[in-house]
C-alpha positions, 0 to 999 in steps of 0.5 A: 500500499503505497503512502498517501500523498501530504502536499500542505497550505495548496490544492495541487494540480501534477501533471505526468508528462512523457514517454512509455516506460519512465515511471509516470503511473509508479509515480502516480501510485507513490503521491497516493493515485488509487488505482491507477495501473502500474506496468513494468513495461516498454508496453503503455497500460494508460491510453487517456488523460486519468485525473487522480484525487491525491487526497488533501483537494491535491490530483494527479494527472496521467498522460499516455506515452509520447511514443503511444501517437504521433507528432501531430496527435500532441493538439488532441492531447493537449486538448484532452488534459485542458477538457479534464482541467475543465471538467475537474473546473483546475484552474492552475497546473503547480508542477509537470513531472517530465519522465524521459530516460538517458537514451542519447539519440532522442534529441528529437524526441525531447524537443517535441516533449518539451514543446508540448510543455510549452502548449499546455503554457501556452497562455500562461504568464510567467516561465513555465520550466519554473514548474517542471521537474526533469524526472530520469530513469536511471540513476545518472542525469542526463543533459540531453533533455535539458539543452532541448529544453533551453532550446525551446524555451528560448524560442517560446520567449523570443515569441511572449516576451512581451507576456512573460513576467518572471523568465530569465531569458539567460537560462530559461531553466534554472529553476527547472530540477532534475530528479533521477530515480533508479528502482533497487529492485529492478538493478542488474543483478551484478549491479555492486548497489545491489551486492553490497549491503548498504544503507538506504541513505547510501543508497539515496545519495547515489539516487537508488530508492527501493520500491518498498519505501515509497515515502522516500522517493515521496520525501525527495519529490516533496522537496522539489516541489515545495515552492511551486504552489507560490507561483503555478501555471495558469489555464486561463480558460476563457470562450470564445464564438465558433465562425462556423457553427453554434458553438463556444468553448475554448478554443484549445477544448474545442474539435479542431476540424470546425474550429479553426475561426474565432471571435471572442465575446462576451459569454454573459450580459450585464445590465448598464446605465447608458446616461449620466451617473450621479454620485449617491451615498450607499449607506443611511444617512445620519443628522448632523449640525451645520453651524456652530454649537454651543456648549452646555454643562451635560449634569444641569436641567434646562427647559428649553423652546423648540419654537423660533422666536418672533420681533417685537412689534410696534402696536399699531390699535387705535388706542395706541395710536392716540397714546403715542399721539398725543405724547409725541412719540414718548410714549409707544405702546410695543408688542412684546417678542415671544417664542412662535412655540408656545407665546411665552416671552423670550426671556421665558424658560422653554416647557421642553426638559433636556438632559445630556441630549447633543441634540437639545443641546442646538436648540439650547442656543436659541435660549441662551441666546435671548439677550444678544436676540433682544437687543437687536431687536431692541436697536432695529426698534429704536431706529424706526422710531428715530426715522418716524420721529424725523418725518414728523417734525418736518411735516411740521 
């Protein structure tokens, strides 16, 4: 029973690509893929793209071997991978495991596989090789895959360098890890590592791992992919409309025979205001005093008027006018100022009891400023009397 993967902190999507027999399915079992078929020969046991749940919201994507199809079918394999990701609602790839062998004559195959990796990341705005591990079947790491990938990566970078944010153009594979692995149980009978009683730690130093100790292999992988979730490969699914049929889908998923010409469109409609926009306050409004506030002692108890003051006025009653005429204005009967809320004189206390009320403090200012108000009213009245007295003298 294989050790289940524990990739803490992030959901991970690991995609395995490479030739048949280089360990893609075996590694899936190491990560915890249940019911995955593991072969022991060069004959493929994976004929379709399969997404395996490896626990903790992590997935392992096993793919058909490259030698199971010709290069013209690479786009179809990529389409199947994208469709499998979309069906599982996976929108990012954290790690690509590229399984290779030490065959020095496989330069063309290495370039093909490297181009396929770039194809998976064609809409990614970063460097796909920062999230790629070259897994070599054997104890020695060859330069063939890395050199082929450098050439492919350089050509791809020149095409999309304006949109590539994290690429180091001097060495696009500077952050690409290598992992060589040789299974102890499959060593040749005459191998010195099989005859000599090496410990597991000693064997691991020479890239030899025991099939009976999958935890050591998993620990190595976890170390290599630890930082990949911080800069995942973005899949960025989108919808476009085919010009030849009603289908609306991502061009990487569409059947190529029909969907060669496409145009972008908005997959969803939203309502918008086509006239002038007026700014409004999104929350409720609170009342406040726009002018100067007059403080008062919060512990005192006062009675205030809730209405407005009315000025003192000349009394035009006929009797009062006669008195004013006889006395030549020396006696000038007046109607005293009052509050329109209760009819009381301006210097009286109101009827509303206020204590510890901030809102009432504004009304309280009317009472406390009433003397000033009455003084101003008296001045206006005196001016009015002086003018009328002067007019009476002139007429005489």
